[in-house]
C-alpha positions in Angstrom: 14.0 14.6 24.2 14.3 10.8 23.9 10.9 10.6 22.7 11.5 12.9 19.9 13.7 10.4 18.3 10.8 7.8 18.4 8.2 10.0 16.9 10.6 11.3 13.8 12.0 7.9 12.9 8.8 6.4 13.3 7.4 9.2 11.1 10.1 8.6 8.6 9.6 5.2 8.2 5.6 5.6 8.0 6.3 8.1 5.1 8.6 6.2 3.5 6.0 3.1 3.2 3.4 5.5 1.9 5.5 6.5 -0.9 6.2 2.8 -1.8 2.4 2.4 -2.1 2.2 5.7 -4.1 5.0 5.0 -6.4 3.4 1.2 -7.3 0.0 3.2 -8.0 1.6 5.7 -10.2 3.8 2.8 -12.2 0.5 0.9 -12.9 -1.6 3.7 -14.3 -1.5 2.3 -17.6 -2.4 -1.2 -16.3 -5.9 -2.1 -17.6 -7.8 -3.1 -14.6 -5.4 -2.0 -11.9 -7.0 -1.0 -8.8 -5.0 1.6 -6.7 -4.0 1.2 -3.0 -4.4 3.5 -0.2 -2.1 3.3 3.0 -3.7 4.1 6.3 -1.4 5.1 9.2 -2.0 4.4 12.9 -0.5 4.5 16.1 1.0 2.6 19.0 -0.9 2.4 22.0 -1.9 5.7 23.1 -0.9 7.5 26.5 -2.8 9.3 29.0 -1.5 12.4 30.5 -2.6 13.4 34.0 -2.5 16.6 36.2 -1.9 16.3 40.0 -1.1 18.8 42.6 2.4 19.5 44.0 1.6 17.7 47.5 -1.3 16.1 47.2 -1.7 13.4 44.2 -5.0 12.1 45.0 -7.7 12.8 42.3 -5.5 13.1 39.5 -7.5 14.7 36.3 -7.1 13.7 32.9 -5.6 16.1 30.5 -5.4 14.5 27.1 -4.6 11.7 25.0 -1.4 11.7 23.3 0.0 9.6 20.4 3.3 8.7 20.7 4.7 6.5 17.6 3.3 6.4 14.3 3.1 3.6 12.3 1.7 2.1 8.9 -1.8 0.2 9.9 -2.7 -1.2 6.8 -3.2 -1.0 2.8 -6.4 -0.8 1.6 -7.5 -1.4 -2.3 -9.9 0.9 -3.8 -12.3 -1.5 -6.0 -13.9 1.7 -7.9 -14.5 1.2 -11.6 -12.0 2.8 -13.9 -13.2 4.5 -17.2 -13.1 2.7 -20.7 -10.7 2.9 -23.2 -11.9 1.7 -27.0 -9.2 -0.1 -28.5 -10.8 -1.9 -31.3 -8.9 -5.0 -30.3 -11.1 -8.3 -30.9 -9.1 -9.8 -27.7 -9.7 -6.9 -25.5 -12.7 -7.2 -23.0 -14.1 -4.5 -20.4 -16.2 -5.3 -17.4 -19.1 -3.0 -17.1 -20.2 -3.9 -13.4 -19.1 -5.5 -10.6 -17.2 -9.0 -11.1 -13.9 -10.6 -12.0 -12.6 -12.4 -14.8 -11.2 -15.9 -13.9 -7.5 -16.9 -14.8 -6.2 -20.4 -14.6 -2.7 -19.9 -13.5 -0.1 -22.6 -12.3 -1.0 -21.5 -8.7 -4.6 -22.1 -9.2 -7.5 -19.7 -10.3 -6.7 -16.2 -10.0 -9.2 -13.4 -10.6 -8.6 -9.9 -12.3 -10.4 -7.0 -13.8 -8.0 -7.1 -16.7 -9.3 -7.7 -19.7 -6.3 -7.1 -22.2 -6.2 -10.8 -23.3 -4.5 -12.6 -26.3 -4.5 -16.1 -27.7 -1.6 -18.7 -27.1 0.0 -21.1 -29.7 -2.6 -23.5 -29.1 -5.3 -20.7 -30.0 -6.5 -20.6 -26.2 -7.8 -17.1 -25.0 -5.1 -16.0 -22.3 -4.0 -13.2 -20.0 -0.4 -12.6 -21.2 2.3 -14.6 -18.9 -0.5 -15.3 -16.1 -2.7 -18.2 -17.8 -5.6 -18.9 -19.8 -8.9 -17.2 -19.7 -11.7 -19.7 -18.3 -15.2 -19.7 -19.7 -18.3 -21.1 -18.2 -17.1 -24.5 -19.5 -13.5 -24.2 -19.2 -10.6 -22.8 -21.3 -11.7 -20.7 -24.3 -10.0 -21.8 -27.8 -10.5 -19.5 -30.4 -10.1 -20.9 -33.8 -11.7 -18.4 -35.9 -10.9 -14.6 -35.6 -14.1 -13.6 -37.4 -16.0 -13.8 -34.1 -18.0 -11.4 -32.4 -18.9 -11.1 -28.8 -22.2 -10.0 -27.1 -22.9 -8.2 -23.7 -23.1 -11.2 -21.8 -19.7 -12.7 -23.0 -20.7 -14.9 -25.3 -18.3 -15.7 -28.1 -19.6 -17.0 -31.3 -18.8 -17.5 -34.9 -21.0 -17.2 -37.9 -20.3 -20.0 -40.5 -21.3 -20.1 -44.1 -21.4 -23.4 -45.9 -22.2 -24.1 -49.2 -22.5 -21.3 -52.2 -21.4 -23.4 -54.8 -22.8 -23.6 -58.4 -26.5 -24.0 -57.2 -26.2 -20.7 -55.4 -27.6 -22.1 -52.1 -25.6 -21.5 -48.8 -26.2 -22.0 -45.2 -25.2 -19.7 -42.3 -24.6 -21.5 -38.9 -23.9 -20.0 -35.7 -21.1 -21.8 -33.4 -20.2 -21.0 -30.0 -16.9 -20.8 -29.2 -17.6 -20.4 -25.3 -18.7 -17.4 -22.7 -16.3 -16.0 -20.3 -16.7 -16.8 -16.8 -17.5 -13.7 -14.6 -17.3 -14.2 -10.8 -18.0 -11.9 -7.9 -17.7 -12.2 -4.1 -19.6 -11.0 -1.1 -16.5 -9.4 0.6 -13.8 -7.6 -1.1 -12.0 -7.2 2.2 -10.9 -11.0 2.1 -9.6 -10.5 -1.6 -5.7 -10.6 -1.4 -4.0 -8.7 -3.8 -1.3 -10.1 -6.1 1.2 -9.3 -8.4 0.2 -8.0 -12.0 -3.4 -7.2 -11.0 -4.3 -10.6 -9.7 -6.5 -11.4 -6.8 -7.0 -14.5 -4.7 -9.4 -15.4 -1.9 -10.7 -18.5 0.0 -14.1 -17.2 0.2 -16.9 -18.8 -1.8 -17.2 -17.4 -5.6 -20.6 -16.5 -6.8 -21.3 -16.8 -10.5 -22.3 -13.6 -12.4 -25.4 -15.2 -14.6 -25.7 -12.0 -16.8 -22.2 -10.0 -16.7 -22.1 -6.7 -18.5 -19.3 -7.3 -21.1 -17.9 -4.4 -23.1 -15.9 -5.9 -26.5 -13.1 -4.2 -27.9 -12.4 -2.4 -24.8 -10.4 -2.2 -21.6 -10.8 -0.8 -18.2 -8.4 1.8 -17.2 -7.0 1.7 -14.1 -8.7 4.3 -11.3 -5.5 5.8 -10.5 -5.5 9.5 -10.2 -2.2 10.9 -11.6 -3.1 14.5 -9.6 -4.2 12.9 -6.6 -1.0 10.4 -6.5 1.2 13.3 -7.1 -0.1 15.3 -4.4 0.2 12.8 -2.0 3.8 12.0 -2.9 4.8 15.7 -2.4 3.4 15.9 1.0 4.9 12.2 2.0 8.2 13.6 0.7 8.0 17.2 2.5 7.0 15.2 5.7 9.9 13.0 5.1 12.5 15.8 4.5 11.5 17.8 7.4 11.3 14.8 10.1 14.8 14.2 8.8 16.3 17.7 9.6 14.5 18.0 12.9 16.1 14.7 13.7 19.2 15.8 12.5 19.1 18.6 14.9 18.3 16.6 18.1 21.2 14.6 17.3 23.4 17.6 17.0 21.7 18.8 20.7 22.6 15.2 22.2 25.9 15.5 20.9 26.4 18.9 22.5 24.6 17.6 25.7 27.3 14.7 25.7 30.2 16.5 25.1 30.2 20.0 25.9 27.5 20.4 28.9 29.1 17.1 30.3 32.2 18.8 30.8 30.8 21.3 32.8 
């Protein structure tokens, strides 16, 4: 009887934690580059059940293995690439392959798949509220909005000089910088932080030929139908465990009050 309290209570705690993960995924479904989380549950140490005779206890036979208390083991991040949304915004970038953008934050360099950038007061390309976007030669400053971006992330401006009375003009191409894209050997060592940022202590690998899609952003890889199904499943499991736990409490109350008087 008492074991049932532990089983039901641990199940309720596990489902509650899973609901927190699911709700966080659903909240970030519109966050560019967001990677969904998935909670995996496990059990505490398993207990072996044995069958023995009435009189002779030697030679007990293992019947089965039973799991007593359920608990949340860990949360995994799904790094599957999301679909692209064409925004036509000149400061929007999407990653067409593996890799991460580099953001210079007050806590150090952080990494993200969110390419919905803007410019700050000084004209530097930035991720809103997080920090400046790093290029191969440091932060990228945009001093001319008539720029173009190629598939390798190189930002360039075509500037025309001359064209006066003599009618002669000269067009030069000026580089504003190139987006720095890095990758990692082991994504399991990435630590997920707020606002779609990641940090890690492992060595970064520079991506020499990234695949950048300009004027687009990567959608989150959250499947709303899947998350809704998971949410309803967890809610029903939580409600069922709570109802059975209430029944256990009523039975124990009767055994202590009514049966005890007999």
